[in-house]
C-alpha positions in Angstrom: 0.0 0.0 0.0 1.5 3.3 -1.1 1.7 6.5 1.0 -1.0 9.0 0.0 -1.3 12.7 0.9 -4.1 15.1 0.2 -4.8 18.5 1.8 -7.6 20.9 1.0 -7.4 24.6 2.1 -10.4 27.0 1.9 -9.4 30.3 0.4 -12.8 32.0 0.7 -15.7 32.7 -1.7 -15.9 29.1 -2.7 -12.3 28.7 -3.7 -10.2 25.8 -2.4 -6.5 24.9 -2.8 -6.0 21.1 -3.2 -2.5 19.6 -2.6 -1.5 16.0 -3.1 1.8 14.1 -3.8 1.7 14.6 -7.6 0.0 17.9 -8.3 -1.4 21.1 -6.9 -4.9 22.2 -7.9 -7.3 25.1 -7.5 -11.1 24.8 -7.5 -13.8 27.5 -7.4 -17.6 27.2 -7.1 -20.1 25.5 -4.8 -22.1 22.3 -4.6 -24.2 23.0 -7.7 -21.3 24.0 -10.0 -17.5 23.8 -9.6 -14.5 24.3 -11.9 -11.1 22.7 -11.1 -7.7 23.0 -12.7 -4.4 21.4 -11.4 -0.7 21.5 -12.2 -0.9 18.5 -14.5 -3.0 20.6 -16.9 -6.2 18.7 -16.3 -9.4 20.8 -16.2 -12.7 19.5 -14.7 -16.1 21.1 -14.9 -19.0 19.7 -12.8 -22.6 20.7 -12.6 -25.2 19.1 -10.4 -28.6 19.5 -8.7 -28.1 19.4 -4.9 -30.2 16.7 -3.2 -31.1 14.8 -6.4 -27.8 12.8 -7.1 -27.8 14.1 -10.7 -24.6 15.7 -12.0 -22.6 16.2 -15.1 -18.8 16.1 -15.2 -16.5 17.1 -18.0 -12.7 16.6 -17.9 -10.1 17.8 -20.4 -6.3 18.1 -20.6 -3.9 16.2 -18.4 -0.9 13.9 -19.0 -1.0 11.5 -21.9 0.1 7.9 -21.5 1.7 7.9 -25.0 3.2 10.5 -27.3 2.9 10.9 -31.1 5.8 11.3 -33.4 6.3 14.8 -34.7 7.6 13.7 -38.1 10.8 15.7 -37.7 9.3 18.8 -36.1 10.6 19.7 -32.7 7.9 19.8 -30.0 8.1 22.2 -27.1 6.8 22.0 -23.5 6.8 25.8 -23.1 3.0 26.1 -23.1 2.4 23.4 -20.6 5.3 24.5 -18.5 4.1 28.1 -18.5 0.6 27.0 -17.4 2.1 24.9 -14.6 4.3 27.8 -13.4 1.4 30.2 -13.4 -0.7 27.8 -11.3 2.1 27.2 -8.8 2.7 31.0 -8.4 -1.0 31.7 -8.0 -1.4 28.9 -5.4 1.7 30.0 -3.5 0.5 33.7 -3.4 -3.0 32.5 -2.3 -1.6 30.4 0.5 0.6 33.2 1.7 -2.3 35.7 1.7 -4.5 33.3 3.4 -1.9 32.5 6.1 -1.2 36.2 6.7 -4.9 37.1 7.0 -5.5 34.3 9.5 -2.3 35.1 11.4 -3.7 38.6 12.1 -7.1 37.3 13.0 -8.9 38.4 9.8 -12.3 36.7 9.2 -14.8 37.2 6.4 -17.8 38.9 8.0 -20.7 36.6 8.6 -24.0 37.5 6.9 -27.3 35.9 7.8 -30.3 36.8 5.6 -33.6 35.3 4.4 -34.0 35.2 0.7 -37.2 37.3 0.9 -38.7 39.6 3.6 -42.2 38.1 3.7 -44.0 34.8 3.0 -47.8 34.2 2.9 -49.6 30.9 3.4 -53.2 30.7 2.2 -54.6 27.2 2.9 -57.6 25.6 1.2 -58.8 22.1 0.4 -56.3 21.8 -2.5 -53.0 22.7 -0.8 -53.2 21.7 2.8 -50.5 19.0 2.2 -48.3 21.4 0.2 -44.8 22.0 1.6 -44.2 25.7 2.6 -40.4 26.4 2.5 -38.3 29.5 3.3 -34.6 29.8 2.7 -31.8 31.2 4.9 -28.5 32.4 3.3 -25.4 32.2 5.5 -22.1 33.5 4.1 -18.7 34.2 5.6 -16.0 32.1 7.1 -18.2 29.0 7.1 -19.9 27.7 4.0 -23.6 27.0 4.1 -23.1 23.2 3.7 -20.8 23.2 6.8 -23.3 25.0 9.1 -24.5 23.0 12.1 -28.3 23.6 12.5 -27.8 23.4 16.3 -25.8 26.6 16.0 -28.7 28.5 14.4 -31.2 30.2 16.8 -34.6 30.8 15.4 -37.0 33.2 17.1 -40.7 33.5 16.3 -42.6 36.5 17.6 -45.9 34.6 17.7 -45.3 30.8 18.0 -49.1 30.2 18.0 -49.2 31.1 14.3 -46.5 28.8 12.9 -43.5 26.6 13.7 -40.3 26.0 11.7 -38.5 22.6 11.0 -34.9 22.5 9.7 -34.2 20.9 6.3 -30.7 21.0 4.8 -30.6 21.6 1.0 -26.9 22.5 0.5 -26.5 26.0 -0.9 -29.1 27.4 1.5 -30.3 26.5 4.9 -34.0 25.5 4.4 -36.9 25.5 6.8 -40.3 24.0 6.4 -43.1 26.3 7.8 -45.9 24.5 9.7 -48.9 26.8 9.8 -51.1 26.6 13.0 -53.7 29.4 12.9 -54.6 32.7 11.3 -52.2 35.6 12.0 -48.7 36.7 11.3 -45.3 36.3 12.9 -41.9 37.8 12.5 -39.1 35.2 12.3 -35.4 36.0 12.9 -32.3 33.7 12.7 -29.1 34.2 14.6 -25.8 32.5 13.7 -22.2 33.3 14.9 -23.6 36.3 16.8 -25.2 37.8 13.7 -29.0 38.2 13.6 -30.9 38.5 10.3 -33.6 41.0 9.4 -37.0 39.4 10.1 -39.2 37.6 7.6 -42.9 38.2 8.1 -45.0 35.0 7.7 -48.7 35.5 7.2 -51.1 32.5 7.7 -54.7 32.2 6.4 -56.1 28.9 7.4 -59.2 29.4 5.3 -61.7 28.7 8.1 -63.6 32.0 8.4 -67.0 30.6 7.3 -67.8 29.2 10.8 -67.1 32.5 12.6 -69.5 34.5 10.5 -72.5 32.2 11.3 -72.0 32.6 15.1 -72.1 36.4 15.0 -75.5 36.5 13.3 -77.2 34.6 16.1 -76.1 36.9 18.9 -77.3 40.2 17.4 -81.0 39.3 17.7 -81.0 38.8 21.5 -80.7 42.4 22.8 -83.9 43.5 21.1 -86.1 41.8 23.6 -84.5 43.5 26.7 -84.4 47.1 25.5 -88.2 47.6 25.5 -88.8 47.3 29.3 -87.1 50.4 30.9 -89.2 53.3 29.4 -92.4 52.0 31.2 -91.3 53.5 34.6 -91.7 57.1 33.4 -95.3 57.0 32.2 -97.0 57.1 35.6 -94.8 59.9 37.1 -96.1 63.4 37.9 -93.4 65.8 36.5 -94.2 68.5 39.0 -93.8 66.3 42.1 -91.2 63.6 41.0 -87.6 64.4 42.2 -84.7 63.5 39.8 -81.0 64.1 40.1 -78.6 65.9 37.8 -74.8 65.1 37.7 -72.2 67.8 37.4 -71.7 67.0 33.7 -73.9 65.5 31.1 -77.4 66.1 29.8 -79.3 63.2 31.5 -81.4 63.0 34.8 -81.3 60.0 37.1 -83.1 58.5 40.1 -81.6 57.5 43.4 -81.2 53.9 42.4 -79.1 54.7 39.3 -75.4 53.7 39.3 -74.6 57.3 38.2 -76.1 58.8 41.4 -73.8 60.0 44.1 -73.8 62.7 46.9 -72.7 65.4 44.4 -75.8 65.1 42.3 -78.2 68.1 42.3 -81.9 67.3 43.0 -84.7 69.0 41.1 -88.2 68.2 39.9 -88.8 66.2 36.8 -90.6 69.2 35.3 -87.7 71.5 35.9 -85.2 69.0 34.5 -87.3 68.6 31.3 -87.7 72.3 30.9 -83.9 72.7 31.3 -83.4 70.3 28.4 -82.3 67.2 30.4 -83.3 63.8 29.0 -83.9 60.5 30.9 -81.0 58.2 31.6 -80.9 55.0 29.5 -79.8 53.0 32.5 -82.4 54.0 35.1 -85.1 55.7 33.1 -84.8 58.9 35.2 
């Protein structure tokens, strides 16, 4: 068994420096698309759909196992050697810059942001089983695929409206929204000490039909109770009946009224009516 060596160093913005015993390579991109070139001249392009297992890989260049005769013409390795030298110089500079930056404690600033600022869920008989998904983008020193969901703190302003369940999709951090009842809630995510702007989730459960039927039955009841109080004033003699006037207002009251107190002014019902006062709706005056 031969000795093998491989080292991968992240350079930031999706770039990685790959070192093994036979070559040095540089790759850029993410899970969905990546381009790689190494010191042997081999170039690899890969495109895929995260989570599906589908991908396409194209490779070109590299060392040949056999060589063709040049029929007397002299071949030169200048082009290949120049490409190799350029890659080595670029990789060396990248490693030096990367090392110096981390030596002095430099870190790419972490950004945490939702891919949109609002999300609406309107449920009906046709989409109650439909998945409702929101995406969280995390950039900085740690790539999204390396983020541990336990390190992300989700806060919901109204947890009775909805709940979130984590689902990793690669390029983004994905959450399934579980609607619970009508209303709205602001949701924020905190990672590495950085908190995102809120995304407002609005939920409409589509169950308003039952609430309208209950309100119509309660409006008819008060009509039977409002006819009784005015009967008490018909048998009174305005010139002899004493009523009471409060310091403010345009109504007169009797002693059993809840608005009566020791500060009220007594006067006859006739005088109160002549002064423009009207009977109280509570006691009838």
